C-alpha positions as CSV (number, residue, x, y, z in Angstrom):
1,X,-12.8,32.6,95.2
2,X,-14.4,34.6,92.2
3,X,-17.6,32.3,92.1
4,X,-19.6,33.4,95.1
5,X,-19.0,37.1,94.3
6,X,-22.5,39.3,93.0
7,X,-22.0,40.3,89.5
8,X,-20.9,43.8,89.6
9,X,-22.1,46.6,87.8
10,X,-20.9,47.3,84.1
11,X,-19.4,51.0,85.2
12,X,-17.5,49.1,88.2
13,X,-16.7,45.8,85.9
14,X,-14.7,48.1,83.4
15,X,-12.4,49.6,85.5
16,X,-8.8,48.5,86.2
17,X,-7.0,50.0,89.3
18,X,-3.3,49.4,89.1
19,X,0.2,49.9,89.4
20,X,3.6,50.0,87.5
21,X,6.2,48.9,89.6
22,X,9.8,48.7,88.6
23,X,13.9,49.3,90.0
24,X,14.7,52.8,89.2
25,X,15.6,53.3,85.2
26,X,13.6,49.9,83.4
27,X,11.7,52.4,81.9
28,X,8.6,53.1,83.7
29,X,8.3,56.5,82.8
30,X,8.3,55.7,79.6
31,X,5.5,52.6,79.5
32,X,4.0,55.1,81.0
33,X,3.9,57.6,78.8
34,X,2.8,55.3,76.1
35,X,-0.2,53.9,78.0
36,X,-1.5,57.8,78.0
37,X,-0.3,58.2,74.5
38,X,-2.3,54.9,73.6
39,X,-5.5,55.7,75.6
40,X,-5.7,59.2,73.9
41,X,-4.3,61.2,77.0
42,X,-1.7,62.5,75.6
43,X,-1.0,63.5,71.7
44,X,2.9,62.8,71.9
45,X,4.8,60.8,74.3
46,X,7.2,63.3,76.1
47,X,10.5,61.7,74.8
48,X,11.9,61.1,78.0
49,X,15.3,61.4,76.8
50,X,15.0,65.1,75.1
51,X,16.1,68.0,76.3
52,X,14.9,71.1,78.3
53,X,11.4,71.7,78.0
54,X,10.5,68.2,76.1
55,X,11.8,66.4,78.9
56,X,9.3,67.3,80.7
57,X,7.5,63.9,81.2
58,X,3.2,64.2,81.9
59,X,3.2,62.5,85.0
60,X,5.8,64.1,87.0
61,X,5.0,67.5,87.5
62,X,6.9,68.5,90.7
63,X,10.3,70.6,90.0
64,X,12.6,68.4,91.4
65,X,11.4,65.4,89.6
66,X,11.5,67.0,86.3
67,X,14.9,68.5,87.6
68,X,16.7,64.6,87.9
69,X,14.4,62.7,85.6
70,X,12.7,60.5,88.2
71,X,9.1,60.3,89.9
72,X,9.2,61.2,94.0
73,X,5.1,61.7,93.9
74,X,2.8,59.1,93.1
75,X,-0.2,60.4,91.1
76,X,-2.8,59.0,89.5
77,X,-4.2,58.6,86.3
78,X,-7.6,57.6,84.4
79,X,-7.8,57.3,80.7
80,X,-10.4,55.3,78.2
81,X,-8.8,52.4,76.4
82,X,-11.2,50.3,74.1
83,X,-14.2,49.4,76.7
84,X,-11.9,49.8,79.4
85,X,-11.2,52.4,81.9
86,X,-7.8,52.4,83.4
87,X,-7.2,54.2,86.5
88,X,-2.8,53.3,86.4
89,X,-1.0,54.9,90.1
90,X,2.5,56.0,89.3
91,X,4.8,54.3,91.9
92,X,8.1,56.1,92.7
93,X,11.0,53.9,91.7
94,X,13.8,55.1,94.1
95,X,14.1,53.5,96.8
96,X,14.6,56.5,98.5
97,X,10.9,56.6,98.3
98,X,9.6,53.0,99.8
99,X,7.0,53.3,101.4
100,X,4.7,55.4,99.2
101,X,4.9,53.5,97.1
102,X,3.8,50.4,99.9
103,X,0.7,52.5,100.2
104,X,0.0,53.2,96.3
105,X,0.4,48.9,96.3
106,X,-2.6,49.4,99.2
107,X,-5.1,51.2,96.6
108,X,-4.6,49.1,93.3
109,X,-6.6,45.8,92.5
110,X,-2.8,44.6,89.9
111,X,0.6,45.5,89.6
112,X,2.6,45.6,86.3
113,X,6.2,44.9,86.7
114,X,8.7,46.1,84.8
115,X,12.0,44.5,83.7
116,X,14.8,46.0,82.3
117,X,15.2,42.7,79.2
118,X,19.6,43.8,80.2
119,X,19.3,43.2,83.8
120,X,16.4,40.9,84.5
121,X,15.2,41.3,88.5
122,X,16.9,43.9,90.5
123,X,17.4,44.6,93.9
124,X,13.9,47.1,94.2
125,X,11.8,44.8,92.1
126,X,12.7,42.0,94.0
127,X,11.4,44.8,97.9
128,X,8.2,45.7,95.3
129,X,7.7,42.0,95.0
130,X,7.3,41.3,97.8
131,X,4.7,43.9,99.2
132,X,3.0,42.5,95.9
133,X,2.7,39.1,97.3
134,X,1.8,40.1,100.9
135,X,-1.7,41.6,99.0
136,X,-2.0,38.7,96.5
137,X,-1.9,41.4,93.8
138,X,-2.1,39.4,90.5
139,X,1.2,40.8,88.4
140,X,1.3,41.3,84.9
141,X,5.2,41.6,84.1
142,X,6.8,43.5,80.9
143,X,10.0,42.4,79.6
144,X,11.7,46.1,78.4
145,X,14.3,46.8,76.5
146,X,14.3,43.8,74.0
147,X,15.9,46.6,71.2
148,X,19.1,46.7,73.2
149,X,21.7,43.7,73.3
150,X,19.4,41.5,76.6
151,X,19.9,38.5,77.9
152,X,18.2,35.3,76.4
153,X,14.6,35.1,77.4
154,X,14.9,31.6,79.0
155,X,17.4,32.8,81.3
156,X,14.9,36.5,82.2
157,X,12.5,33.7,82.5
158,X,14.1,31.3,84.7
159,X,15.4,34.0,86.9
160,X,12.1,35.6,86.9
161,X,11.2,32.3,88.2
162,X,13.7,31.1,90.7
163,X,13.6,34.9,92.3
164,X,10.5,35.6,92.6
165,X,8.5,31.9,93.1
166,X,6.4,33.2,90.6
167,X,4.9,30.7,87.6
168,X,5.7,32.7,84.4
169,X,3.5,32.3,81.4
170,X,4.8,33.8,77.8
171,X,2.2,35.9,76.6
172,X,4.2,36.5,73.6
173,X,7.9,35.7,72.7
174,X,10.5,37.8,71.1
175,X,11.5,37.5,67.6
176,X,15.6,38.9,67.8
177,X,17.7,41.1,70.6
178,X,18.9,43.4,70.4
179,X,19.7,44.8,66.6
180,X,18.2,41.8,65.5
181,X,14.6,42.9,67.3
182,X,12.1,42.8,64.7
183,X,9.1,42.2,67.0
184,X,7.3,39.3,68.9
185,X,4.4,36.6,68.2
186,X,1.5,36.9,69.9
187,X,1.0,33.5,71.6
188,X,-2.4,34.1,72.9
189,X,-4.1,35.5,70.3
190,X,-2.2,34.0,67.3
191,X,-0.2,37.3,65.7
192,X,2.6,38.7,65.0
193,X,3.8,42.2,65.9
194,X,6.4,44.0,63.9
195,X,8.3,46.9,65.3
196,X,8.4,50.1,63.2
197,X,11.7,51.7,64.1
198,X,11.2,54.8,62.1
199,X,7.9,56.2,64.1
200,X,8.7,55.4,67.9
201,X,5.0,56.8,68.5
202,X,3.2,54.4,66.1
203,X,1.7,51.0,67.4
204,X,3.2,48.0,65.8
205,X,1.2,46.7,62.6
206,X,-0.1,43.2,63.6
207,X,-0.4,40.5,61.1
208,X,-2.9,37.5,61.6
209,X,-1.2,34.6,61.3
210,X,-3.0,30.8,61.5
211,X,-0.3,29.0,63.9
212,X,3.5,28.9,63.4
213,X,3.6,27.1,60.6
214,X,1.5,29.7,58.6
215,X,3.9,30.2,55.7
216,X,3.4,34.0,56.2
217,X,6.2,34.3,59.0
218,X,9.0,34.0,56.6
219,X,7.5,36.7,54.3
220,X,8.3,38.7,57.4
221,X,10.7,37.2,58.9
222,X,14.4,36.5,58.3
223,X,14.9,32.9,58.3
224,X,17.9,32.5,60.7
225,X,15.6,34.6,63.1
226,X,12.4,32.1,62.4
227,X,14.2,29.1,62.6
228,X,15.6,30.4,66.0
229,X,12.3,31.4,67.3
230,X,10.3,27.7,65.8
231,X,13.1,26.3,68.0
232,X,12.7,28.4,71.0
233,X,8.8,28.1,70.8
234,X,9.2,24.8,70.9
235,X,11.0,24.4,74.0
236,X,9.1,26.7,75.8
237,X,5.5,24.6,74.8
238,X,7.6,22.3,77.0
239,X,9.4,23.9,79.3
240,X,7.2,26.7,80.7
241,X,2.9,26.9,81.7
242,X,0.3,28.4,79.7
243,X,-1.6,31.1,81.1
244,X,-4.1,30.3,83.5
245,X,-5.7,33.5,84.2
246,X,-7.6,32.0,87.7
247,X,-3.7,31.2,88.6
248,X,-3.1,34.9,88.2
249,X,-5.4,35.9,89.3
250,X,-4.4,34.3,92.4
251,X,-1.4,35.7,92.7
252,X,0.5,32.2,91.6
253,X,1.1,33.0,87.9
254,X,2.9,36.0,86.4
255,X,2.1,36.3,81.9
256,X,4.9,37.8,81.0
257,X,5.2,40.4,77.3
258,X,8.5,41.4,75.3
259,X,9.1,45.2,74.2
260,X,10.4,48.2,73.8
261,X,8.2,51.1,76.1
262,X,10.7,53.6,74.1
263,X,9.6,52.0,70.3
264,X,5.9,52.0,71.9
265,X,6.2,48.1,71.2
266,X,4.9,45.5,73.2
267,X,2.8,47.7,75.3
268,X,-1.0,48.2,73.8
269,X,-0.1,44.2,73.8
270,X,0.2,44.5,77.2
271,X,-2.7,47.1,78.2
272,X,-5.0,44.5,75.9
273,X,-3.7,42.1,78.5
274,X,-4.6,44.1,81.2
275,X,-8.1,44.8,80.3
276,X,-9.2,41.3,79.0
277,X,-7.2,39.3,82.0
278,X,-6.7,42.1,84.6
279,X,-9.2,41.6,87.6
280,X,-12.1,43.7,87.9
281,X,-12.4,45.9,91.4
282,X,-11.9,43.9,94.3
283,X,-13.2,44.1,97.7
284,X,-11.0,46.2,100.3
285,X,-10.8,45.0,104.0
286,X,-12.1,47.4,106.5
287,X,-11.7,45.9,110.5
288,X,-15.0,45.6,110.6
289,X,-16.2,44.1,107.7
290,X,-15.4,43.3,103.7
291,X,-16.4,45.8,101.4
292,X,-17.1,44.8,97.8
293,X,-17.1,46.9,95.1
294,X,-21.2,46.4,94.0
295,X,-22.4,47.6,97.1
296,X,-24.9,50.8,96.0
297,X,-23.0,53.2,99.7
298,X,-20.1,55.0,98.4
299,X,-17.1,54.3,100.3
300,X,-13.9,55.0,99.8
301,X,-10.0,55.7,101.9
302,X,-7.0,58.1,101.8
303,X,-4.1,56.5,100.4
304,X,-2.0,59.9,100.0
305,X,-1.7,63.0,100.5
306,X,0.0,66.1,98.5
307,X,0.3,68.9,98.8
308,X,1.3,72.2,97.0
309,X,0.4,70.3,93.1
310,X,-0.9,74.0,92.6
311,X,2.1,76.0,93.7
312,X,-0.1,80.0,93.5
313,X,-3.0,77.6,95.8
314,X,-2.0,76.0,99.4
315,X,-4.2,73.4,98.7
316,X,-3.8,69.7,99.4
317,X,-4.8,66.8,97.4
318,X,-6.2,63.7,99.4
319,X,-6.4,61.0,96.8
320,X,-8.8,57.9,97.6
321,X,-9.5,55.2,96.2
322,X,-13.2,54.3,96.1
323,X,-14.0,51.2,97.6
324,X,-17.3,51.2,96.5
325,X,-20.8,52.7,95.1
326,X,-21.3,55.5,92.5
327,X,-19.9,58.8,93.7
328,X,-21.6,62.2,92.5
329,X,-20.0,65.6,92.6
330,X,-21.6,68.2,95.9
331,X,-21.9,64.6,97.7
332,X,-21.8,64.6,101.5
333,X,-19.5,61.7,102.7
334,X,-19.4,61.6,106.4
335,X,-15.5,61.7,107.4
336,X,-15.0,58.7,109.3
337,X,-12.5,60.4,111.5
338,X,-13.9,63.3,113.2
339,X,-17.1,62.6,112.1
340,X,-17.7,65.2,110.6
341,X,-20.3,65.5,107.3
342,X,-17.9,66.8,104.0
343,X,-19.7,68.1,101.1
344,X,-17.1,67.3,98.1
345,X,-17.7,69.7,95.6
346,X,-14.8,70.1,93.7
347,X,-13.3,66.5,93.3
348,X,-10.6,66.1,90.3
349,X,-10.3,63.1,88.2
350,X,-6.0,63.1,86.9
351,X,-5.6,62.7,83.0
352,X,-1.7,63.0,82.9
353,X,-0.9,66.4,84.3
354,X,-4.5,68.0,84.0
355,X,-6.7,67.7,86.2
356,X,-10.6,68.0,85.3
357,X,-13.7,67.8,88.2
358,X,-14.8,64.5,88.2
359,X,-18.8,64.8,87.7
360,X,-19.2,61.2,89.0
361,X,-16.7,58.4,89.8
362,X,-17.0,54.4,90.4
363,X,-15.9,51.9,92.5
364,X,-12.2,51.4,91.7
365,X,-12.0,54.9,90.3
366,X,-9.3,57.2,92.2
367,X,-10.5,60.9,92.1
368,X,-8.3,63.6,94.1
369,X,-10.0,65.4,96.8
370,X,-8.6,69.4,97.2
371,X,-8.9,69.8,101.4
372,X,-7.0,72.1,104.0
373,X,-5.7,69.8,105.6
374,X,-8.1,67.9,107.6
375,X,-7.9,64.2,106.0
376,X,-4.9,62.1,106.4
377,X,-3.9,59.1,105.2
378,X,-5.8,56.1,106.2
379,X,-8.6,58.1,106.6
380,X,-12.3,56.7,105.3
381,X,-14.8,58.5,103.5
382,X,-18.4,56.9,103.6
383,X,-22.8,57.6,103.5
384,X,-22.8,57.2,107.1
385,X,-21.1,53.9,108.3
386,X,-18.4,54.1,110.6
387,X,-15.5,51.6,108.7
388,X,-12.1,51.9,109.8
389,X,-9.8,50.2,106.6
390,X,-6.8,48.4,107.7
391,X,-3.1,47.6,106.6
392,X,-2.0,51.0,105.5
393,X,1.6,51.2,107.4
394,X,3.4,54.0,108.1
395,X,7.3,53.1,108.9
396,X,9.9,53.8,111.5
397,X,12.5,56.7,109.4
398,X,15.7,54.7,109.2
399,X,17.6,58.2,109.6
400,X,17.4,61.4,111.3
401,X,18.2,64.7,111.3
402,X,17.8,68.0,113.2
403,X,16.4,70.7,111.3
404,X,17.0,74.5,111.6
405,X,15.3,77.2,110.0
406,X,18.0,80.1,108.3
407,X,16.2,82.6,110.3
408,X,15.7,82.4,113.5
409,X,12.6,84.3,113.6
410,X,11.0,81.7,111.4
411,X,10.7,78.6,113.4
412,X,6.8,79.1,113.9
413,X,6.4,78.5,109.8
414,X,9.0,76.0,109.3
415,X,6.6,74.3,112.3
416,X,3.8,74.3,109.6
417,X,6.0,73.1,106.6
418,X,7.1,69.9,108.5
419,X,3.6,68.8,109.4
420,X,1.8,69.5,106.4
421,X,4.7,66.9,104.9
422,X,4.0,64.4,108.1
423,X,0.6,64.4,107.3
424,X,1.5,64.4,103.5
425,X,3.4,60.9,104.5
426,X,6.8,62.5,102.9
427,X,8.7,62.1,106.3
428,X,8.0,61.5,109.9
429,X,8.1,64.4,112.0
430,X,9.2,64.2,116.0
431,X,9.1,67.0,118.7
432,X,11.3,66.0,121.6
433,X,10.3,66.6,125.2
434,X,13.8,67.8,126.0
435,X,15.1,71.4,123.8
436,X,13.5,73.3,120.9
437,X,13.3,72.2,117.3
438,X,12.4,69.2,115.3
439,X,14.0,66.1,114.3
440,X,13.1,64.5,111.0
441,X,13.1,61.2,110.1
442,X,13.0,59.2,106.3
443,X,13.3,56.4,105.0
444,X,16.5,57.2,102.4
445,X,18.5,60.0,102.0
446,X,17.5,61.3,99.1
447,X,14.3,62.8,100.5
448,X,16.1,65.2,103.1
449,X,17.0,66.8,99.7
450,X,13.4,66.5,99.0
451,X,12.3,68.6,101.7
452,X,14.7,71.4,102.2
453,X,14.2,72.2,98.4
454,X,10.3,72.0,99.0
455,X,10.7,73.7,101.9
456,X,12.2,76.5,100.1
457,X,10.8,76.7,97.4
458,X,6.7,76.9,98.8
459,X,7.3,78.6,101.9
460,X,10.2,80.4,100.7
461,X,12.2,79.3,103.6
462,X,15.3,78.6,103.6
463,X,16.3,75.2,106.0
464,X,19.1,73.8,107.0
465,X,19.7,69.7,108.2
466,X,21.7,68.8,110.7
467,X,23.4,65.4,112.1
468,X,21.1,64.0,115.7
469,X,22.5,61.4,117.9
470,X,19.4,59.7,117.6
471,X,19.5,56.7,114.9
472,X,16.1,55.7,114.4
473,X,12.8,55.6,116.5
474,X,10.0,53.3,117.4
475,X,6.3,53.8,118.5
476,X,5.7,52.9,122.1
477,X,2.6,50.5,123.2
478,X,1.4,49.8,126.3
479,X,-1.0,50.2,129.3
480,X,-0.5,54.1,130.9
481,X,0.9,53.5,133.8
482,X,3.9,51.6,132.1
483,X,4.1,54.4,129.5
484,X,4.5,57.0,131.9
485,X,7.3,55.2,133.9
486,X,8.9,54.8,130.9
487,X,9.1,58.5,130.0
488,X,9.5,60.0,133.2
489,X,13.3,58.2,133.4
490,X,13.9,58.2,130.0
491,X,12.5,62.0,128.6
492,X,15.8,63.0,126.3
493,X,14.9,60.2,124.8
494,X,11.0,60.7,123.9
495,X,9.0,62.8,121.4
496,X,5.2,63.3,119.6
497,X,5.4,62.5,116.5
498,X,2.6,64.8,114.3
499,X,-0.2,62.3,115.4
500,X,0.3,63.1,118.9
501,X,1.5,59.8,119.6
502,X,5.0,59.1,121.9
503,X,7.6,57.8,120.4
504,X,10.7,56.7,121.7
505,X,14.3,58.1,120.1
506,X,16.9,55.1,120.1
507,X,21.0,55.7,119.7
508,X,22.0,52.1,119.4
509,X,20.3,49.2,119.6
510,X,21.2,48.8,123.6
511,X,18.8,51.0,123.7
512,X,15.6,48.9,122.6
513,X,17.2,46.4,124.1
514,X,17.1,48.0,127.5
515,X,13.7,49.2,127.2
516,X,12.2,45.6,126.8
517,X,14.5,44.1,130.0
518,X,13.5,47.6,132.4
519,X,10.0,47.9,130.9
520,X,8.6,44.7,130.1
521,X,5.2,45.8,130.1
522,X,5.6,48.7,127.6
523,X,6.3,47.4,123.4
524,X,8.4,49.2,121.1
525,X,7.0,48.9,117.6
526,X,8.6,49.6,114.2
527,X,5.5,50.1,112.4
528,X,2.1,51.8,113.1
529,X,-1.3,51.2,111.0
530,X,-2.5,54.3,109.6
531,X,-6.0,54.0,110.8
532,X,-7.7,56.5,113.2
């Protein structure tokens, strides 16, 4: 699969663009912090557990995220690690934000799956894993919290193999668990890694060992743990597959590292693994053709829009994954949807919470382009070629509520705020044909709180959400005459979304069945491709 591709220019070949996925609370934010710490992007990891100011972790900058300690918006961070350039895209772990995560996964080449040593594979992990599966993303696994009481290592590996139907190859093996956890043995490089419990931000000390019979092991490991460890390794070598990079790149096998992110343990080995074995920037698919990262012309697509990253300026930043070429600041790119040229004069790279101007960027990198609403999710930017990137989905919301401004005189402001959130992908906004007001649709209930708090903060506009008679929405597709006929007899159910597409609002499954019966030419769909 990888052999007939042209070799990539060295600058592109050293890029590793990936996301970290996990169930809430498995330790993703802590792991992200340690990546930035080892990558030199931050000086001191913001102890997630610390109080007040100290707990403002570097990758969470929206006020609500800081208050609640969850990552709601997927931000991107770039940093150097050894000879590699890492682009880490943070994904919200909270299940109410799964759509944002889904889109983020269209912009990366690999994923790191974090699981909690005590809990194993949890529901949200399974969902996100399925998405990676759909895209054949290579996955590295990090089993976190080994310094707490955790389950048997074989049990954890079995659960991953069974639940996720993927081969698991141990890259490291833990020595002791919980209070007895002293470190891990690096199976890929025959090294013993000893954890330092005293200093949480210190990289573990490595002891080079020549194989498992090396007498020096006994200097570092208590006899009972050493005997158990040798026995487990024997079993592991017989029962578990050895790591095969090709199988990993094709998405059939995941290497697993064991560690404790909060103690900075096992993190560096995981990062080395991403550099050494992770995929280079992969070809991206457009409707017209496949784009290879080695092509000289610049092309990229918007996978996320984030508004008001800086409350003082009403800016929106569009996150663009570069699919090919060497981008330089000030370049003029064609905005394919509007067919207009756009001069990209102040693109930004994100180094944790600090932004800096990007003088240049290469295929695989993620840059932020500040704009005033011209760029939307799914948009393509190219050096002239008309390309439409595929596979960035928009899902039908599962919860619908009406929304009103506390002050009726401010209805116009409310409309502006809602449209902004719709473009950002934070919510779906529908304008019903009959009656005034808007209906807002989201995937999870927590999003209503986030929206209300952001509208109040960013627009100083108190709003209230109220129940709606509708429970879900479907996009309407079909021949023009058939769609018009449907609209004529169902005016009370029809609305338009923020792109102006027709939407059928439903109360019960019965509504959908009725439309399919009475209007066989019309199709109601639960997703629409964000291609423009």
